[in-house]
Each structure stands twice: as C-alpha cells, then as structure tokens.
MDTraj code that builds the backbone (N, CA, C; nanometers):
import mdtraj as md
import numpy as np

residues = "GLU ARG VAL LEU SER ALA PRO GLN ALA GLY ASP ALA PRO ARG LEU LYS GLN ALA PHE LEU LEU THR ILE SER ARG PRO PRO THR VAL ALA GLU SER THR ILE LEU LEU ALA ASN LEU LYS HIS GLN ARG SER ALA PHE MET ARG ALA PRO GLN ALA ALA ALA LYS LEU ALA ALA THR GLY ASP THR PRO ARG ARG PRO GLY LEU ASP ASP CYS GLU VAL ALA THR TRP THR THR LEU SER SER LEU LEU LEU ASN LEU ASP GLU ALA ILE SER ARG GLU".split()
xyz = np.array([
    [12.7350, 26.2362, 3.2048],
    [12.7568, 26.3516, 3.2896],
    [12.9004, 26.3550, 3.3406],
    [12.9570, 26.2384, 3.3629],
    [13.0960, 26.2335, 3.4100],
    [13.1893, 26.2974, 3.3076],
    [13.1679, 26.2667, 3.1821],
    [13.2516, 26.3225, 3.0757],
    [13.2261, 26.4722, 3.0617],
    [13.1006, 26.5143, 3.0693],
    [13.0674, 26.6561, 3.0563],
    [13.1182, 26.7384, 3.1743],
    [13.1292, 26.6776, 3.2900],
    [13.1730, 26.7498, 3.4097],
    [13.3242, 26.7487, 3.4275],
    [13.3945, 26.6756, 3.3441],
    [13.5406, 26.6680, 3.3544],
    [13.6030, 26.8023, 3.3172],
    [13.7232, 26.8285, 3.3674],
    [13.7848, 26.9595, 3.3437],
    [13.8215, 26.9878, 3.1978],
    [13.8493, 26.8842, 3.1187],
    [13.8859, 26.9107, 2.9796],
    [13.7633, 26.9547, 2.9013],
    [13.7857, 27.0467, 2.8120],
    [13.6763, 27.0988, 2.7306],
    [13.6979, 27.0571, 2.5859],
    [13.5917, 27.0551, 2.5115],
    [13.6007, 27.0225, 2.3702],
    [13.5625, 26.8782, 2.3434],
    [13.5138, 26.8558, 2.2248],
    [13.4646, 26.7233, 2.1894],
    [13.5738, 26.6173, 2.1813],
    [13.6871, 26.6495, 2.1197],
    [13.7921, 26.5485, 2.1014],
    [13.8461, 26.4955, 2.2347],
    [13.8818, 26.5818, 2.3310],
    [13.9285, 26.5282, 2.4598],
    [13.8195, 26.4522, 2.5353],
    [13.6983, 26.4992, 2.5262],
    [13.5881, 26.4293, 2.5935],
    [13.5628, 26.2932, 2.5293],
    [13.5689, 26.2893, 2.3968],
    [13.5518, 26.1625, 2.3267],
    [13.6607, 26.0644, 2.3684],
    [13.7832, 26.1120, 2.3749],
    [13.8944, 26.0251, 2.4150],
    [13.8701, 25.9690, 2.5550],
    [13.8253, 26.0533, 2.6479],
    [13.7983, 26.0074, 2.7840],
    [13.6852, 25.9048, 2.7854],
    [13.5774, 25.9330, 2.7150],
    [13.4640, 25.8402, 2.7112],
    [13.5058, 25.7061, 2.6513],
    [13.5860, 25.7114, 2.5472],
    [13.6330, 25.5894, 2.4812],
    [13.7217, 25.5095, 2.5760],
    [13.8131, 25.5779, 2.6444],
    [13.9006, 25.5108, 2.7415],
    [13.8203, 25.4463, 2.8541],
    [13.7212, 25.5172, 2.9045],
    [13.6387, 25.4636, 3.0130],
    [13.5585, 25.3413, 2.9684],
    [13.5194, 25.3389, 2.8425],
    [13.4340, 25.2315, 2.7918],
    [13.5136, 25.1143, 2.7357],
    [13.6154, 25.1438, 2.6566],
    [13.6878, 25.0407, 2.5819],
    [13.8251, 25.0101, 2.6428],
    [13.8741, 25.0965, 2.7295],
    [14.0047, 25.0800, 2.7962],
    [14.1238, 25.0976, 2.7026],
    [14.1033, 25.1750, 2.5994],
    [14.2128, 25.2146, 2.5104],
    [14.1711, 25.3433, 2.4416],
    [14.2691, 25.4193, 2.3920],
    [14.2312, 25.5403, 2.3182],
    [14.1748, 25.5039, 2.1807],
    [14.0896, 25.5884, 2.1255],
    [14.0368, 25.5611, 1.9919],
    [14.1439, 25.5836, 1.8855],
    [14.1335, 25.5097, 1.7761],
    [14.2219, 25.5344, 1.6628],
    [14.1783, 25.6643, 1.5949],
    [14.2593, 25.7120, 1.5040],
    [14.2237, 25.8334, 1.4297],
    [14.0945, 25.8102, 1.3518],
    [14.0832, 25.6952, 1.2887],
    [13.9625, 25.6639, 1.2107],
    [13.8394, 25.6576, 1.3011],
    [13.8532, 25.5933, 1.4168],
    [13.7410, 25.5854, 1.5105],
    [13.7012, 25.7240, 1.5594],
    [13.7995, 25.8052, 1.5927],
    [13.7714, 25.9416, 1.6389],
    [13.6977, 26.0215, 1.5331],
    [13.7418, 26.0105, 1.4093],
    [13.6790, 26.0840, 1.2994],
    [13.5321, 26.0455, 1.2849],
    [13.5047, 25.9162, 1.2868],
    [13.3672, 25.8677, 1.2727],
    [13.2819, 25.9101, 1.3919],
    [13.3350, 25.8931, 1.5117],
    [13.2578, 25.9250, 1.6320],
    [13.2344, 26.0748, 1.6470],
    [13.3321, 26.1563, 1.6103],
    [13.3129, 26.3017, 1.6171],
    [13.2084, 26.3475, 1.5155],
    [13.2060, 26.2840, 1.3978],
    [13.1030, 26.3163, 1.2981],
    [12.9651, 26.2771, 1.3510],
    [12.9558, 26.1616, 1.4161],
    [12.8291, 26.1187, 1.4756],
    [12.7858, 26.2149, 1.5853],
    [12.8804, 26.2567, 1.6669],
    [12.8513, 26.3510, 1.7749],
    [12.7960, 26.4821, 1.7185],
    [12.8581, 26.5316, 1.6124],
    [12.8126, 26.6556, 1.5487],
    [12.6707, 26.6385, 1.4932],
    [12.6461, 26.5241, 1.4311],
    [12.5133, 26.4957, 1.3756],
    [12.4079, 26.4897, 1.4866],
    [12.4386, 26.4186, 1.5952],
    [12.3440, 26.4071, 1.7065],
    [12.3172, 26.5429, 1.7711],
    [12.4223, 26.6207, 1.7894],
    [12.4062, 26.7537, 1.8510],
    [12.3153, 26.8406, 1.7645],
    [12.3370, 26.8363, 1.6348],
    [12.2548, 26.9142, 1.5422],
    [12.1078, 26.8711, 1.5511],
    [12.0848, 26.7411, 1.5574],
    [11.9477, 26.6901, 1.5672],
    [11.8824, 26.7344, 1.6978],
    [11.9546, 26.7282, 1.8081],
    [11.8974, 26.7688, 1.9366],
    [11.8789, 26.9203, 1.9457],
    [11.9608, 26.9962, 1.8761],
    [11.9427, 27.1420, 1.8751],
    [11.8151, 27.1790, 1.7995],
    [11.7801, 27.0981, 1.6990],
    [11.6565, 27.1215, 1.6241],
    [11.5339, 27.0707, 1.6995],
    [11.5557, 26.9826, 1.7972],
    [11.4440, 26.9242, 1.8730],
    [11.4744, 26.9313, 2.0228],
    [11.4711, 27.0523, 2.0793],
    [11.5074, 27.0665, 2.2206],
    [11.4174, 26.9884, 2.3162],
    [11.2915, 26.9649, 2.2764],
    [11.2024, 26.8862, 2.3621],
    [11.2521, 26.7417, 2.3722],
    [11.2987, 26.6875, 2.2617],
    [11.3527, 26.5508, 2.2613],
    [11.4797, 26.5438, 2.3455],
    [11.5619, 26.6475, 2.3357],
    [11.6845, 26.6523, 2.4169],
    [11.6500, 26.6566, 2.5651],
    [11.5535, 26.7390, 2.6014],
    [11.5134, 26.7509, 2.7422],
    [11.4554, 26.6198, 2.7934],
    [11.3773, 26.5532, 2.7095],
    [11.3170, 26.4255, 2.7502],
    [11.4245, 26.3200, 2.7743],
    [11.5200, 26.3096, 2.6825],
    [11.6280, 26.2121, 2.6988],
    [11.7164, 26.2482, 2.8180],
    [11.7465, 26.3759, 2.8329],
    [11.8324, 26.4208, 2.9429],
    [11.7687, 26.3955, 3.0790],
    [11.6369, 26.3923, 3.0834],
    [11.5660, 26.3708, 3.2102],
    [11.5507, 26.2229, 3.2449],
    [11.5883, 26.1351, 3.1530],
    [11.5750, 25.9918, 3.1751],
    [11.6816, 25.9428, 3.2723],
    [11.6431, 25.8529, 3.3598],
    [11.7400, 25.7929, 3.4516],
    [11.6913, 25.7938, 3.5946],
    [11.7581, 25.7154, 3.6758],
    [11.7183, 25.7019, 3.8159],
    [11.7827, 25.8045, 3.9077],
    [11.9005, 25.8513, 3.8710],
    [11.9702, 25.9460, 3.9583],
    [11.9449, 26.0889, 3.9130],
    [11.9392, 26.1818, 4.0059],
    [11.9205, 26.3224, 3.9686],
    [12.0383, 26.3722, 3.8846],
    [12.0065, 26.4567, 3.7902],
    [12.1089, 26.5131, 3.7032],
    [12.1878, 26.6207, 3.7750],
    [12.3144, 26.6333, 3.7384],
    [12.3968, 26.7405, 3.7937],
    [12.3434, 26.8744, 3.7441],
    [12.3330, 26.9718, 3.8325],
    [12.2809, 27.1025, 3.7903],
    [12.3771, 27.1727, 3.6942],
    [12.3182, 27.2520, 3.6064],
    [12.3979, 27.3347, 3.5165],
    [12.4360, 27.2702, 3.3850],
    [12.4009, 27.1441, 3.3645],
    [12.4343, 27.0787, 3.2384],
    [12.3248, 27.1051, 3.1356],
    [12.3655, 27.1339, 3.0150],
    [12.2742, 27.1644, 2.9052],
    [12.2047, 27.0372, 2.8558],
    [12.0727, 27.0431, 2.8388],
    [11.9957, 26.9271, 2.7915],
    [12.0487, 26.8723, 2.6600],
    [12.0801, 26.9616, 2.5675],
    [12.1291, 26.9197, 2.4359],
    [12.2609, 26.8432, 2.4490],
    [12.3505, 26.8927, 2.5324],
    [12.4798, 26.8259, 2.5506],
    [12.4632, 26.6922, 2.6220],
    [12.3784, 26.6886, 2.7233],
    [12.3544, 26.5624, 2.7944],
    [12.2960, 26.4590, 2.6980],
    [12.1985, 26.4978, 2.6192],
    [12.1369, 26.4056, 2.5236],
    [12.2370, 26.3610, 2.4171],
    [12.3169, 26.4538, 2.3675],
    [12.4165, 26.4215, 2.2658],
    [12.5166, 26.3193, 2.3176],
    [12.5695, 26.3434, 2.4355],
    [12.6693, 26.2524, 2.4929],
    [12.6062, 26.1224, 2.5410],
    [12.4785, 26.1244, 2.5735],
    [12.4090, 26.0002, 2.6091],
    [12.4017, 25.9086, 2.4880],
    [12.3693, 25.9646, 2.3716],
    [12.3611, 25.8819, 2.2509],
    [12.4991, 25.8296, 2.2121],
    [12.6017, 25.9130, 2.2278],
    [12.7373, 25.8666, 2.1970],
    [12.7782, 25.7555, 2.2939],
    [12.7449, 25.7710, 2.4203],
    [12.7775, 25.6679, 2.5196],
    [12.7079, 25.5368, 2.4860],
    [12.5842, 25.5454, 2.4426],
    [12.5113, 25.4257, 2.4016],
    [12.5801, 25.3587, 2.2831],
    [12.6242, 25.4387, 2.1880],
    [12.6961, 25.3862, 2.0727],
    [12.8229, 25.3140, 2.1181],
    [12.8997, 25.3752, 2.2080],
    [13.0234, 25.3136, 2.2571],
    [12.9949, 25.1817, 2.3288],
    [12.8901, 25.1795, 2.4087],
    [12.8569, 25.0576, 2.4829],
    [12.8114, 24.9443, 2.3912],
    [12.7713, 24.9774, 2.2692],
    [12.7287, 24.8755, 2.1737],
    [12.8394, 24.8293, 2.0799],
    [12.9595, 24.8822, 2.0955],
    [13.0724, 24.8346, 2.0156],
    [13.1083, 24.6926, 2.0590],
    [13.1552, 24.6120, 1.9650],
    [13.1942, 24.4745, 1.9980],
    [13.2953, 24.4693, 2.1120],
    [13.3876, 24.5635, 2.1157],
    [13.4909, 24.5639, 2.2199],
    [13.4341, 24.5912, 2.3591],
    [13.3186, 24.6526, 2.3655],
    [13.2587, 24.6845, 2.4953],
    [13.1656, 24.5744, 2.5443],
    [13.1268, 24.4870, 2.4541],
    [13.0327, 24.3809, 2.4890],
    [13.1094, 24.2616, 2.5441],
    [13.0694, 24.2167, 2.6601],
    [13.1328, 24.1013, 2.7241],
    [13.0678, 23.9742, 2.6715],
    [13.1496, 23.8844, 2.6231],
    [13.0974, 23.7584, 2.5694],
    [13.1539, 23.6421, 2.6490],
    [13.0731, 23.5391, 2.6628],
    [13.1184, 23.4190, 2.7350],
    [13.1522, 23.3089, 2.6379],
])
top = md.Topology()
chain = top.add_chain()
for i, resn in enumerate(residues, 1):
    res = top.add_residue(resn, chain, resSeq=i)
    for name in ("N", "CA", "C"):
        top.add_atom(name, md.element.get_by_symbol(name[0]), res)
traj = md.Trajectory(xyz[None], top)
C-alpha cells in the first residue's frame, strides 16, 4: 500500500521504489525487466480472478487504505513477497 499510495505513478517508478525499500539499491535493467514481466503476469491473473484479488487484498492485521483497487493491492502484494524472498533481502547469520 505504501508503494501504491506514493505520488509517482506507473509500474516502473513504483517497482524502483519497492526495490529500494526492500533491497536498498535500485534494480538493474535485467532485474527490472524480469520483475515488470512478473508484475504484468500477476495483474493479468488477478484481473481474471477478482475474487482471489479481493481475498488477498483483504488479508492482514491492519485496515486497508480506502480507495485502493483490490487487483492492484494483490498484484503488488505478490511482487513484494517475491522481493522479500530474494537472497539480498534475506538476513543470514
């Protein structure tokens, strides 16, 4: 929701912000290309299954910000999960 509520619009700037927040560096061109393709794929899947998008968007302990689209929230939730599972985001001891 933080990324979706930010003033910049469009997938590429939002992806860059999400990547910076998660990994603490901007994505490479190759990373951006792969992640934007994944984002497009996820969005398409959630547009075909709005009930699944609504269910995922409703998950969580805190109330959702009003006015956010279920499909977009679900799409960016899956991308955020992907980013958090990158080796660079995982803390190892």
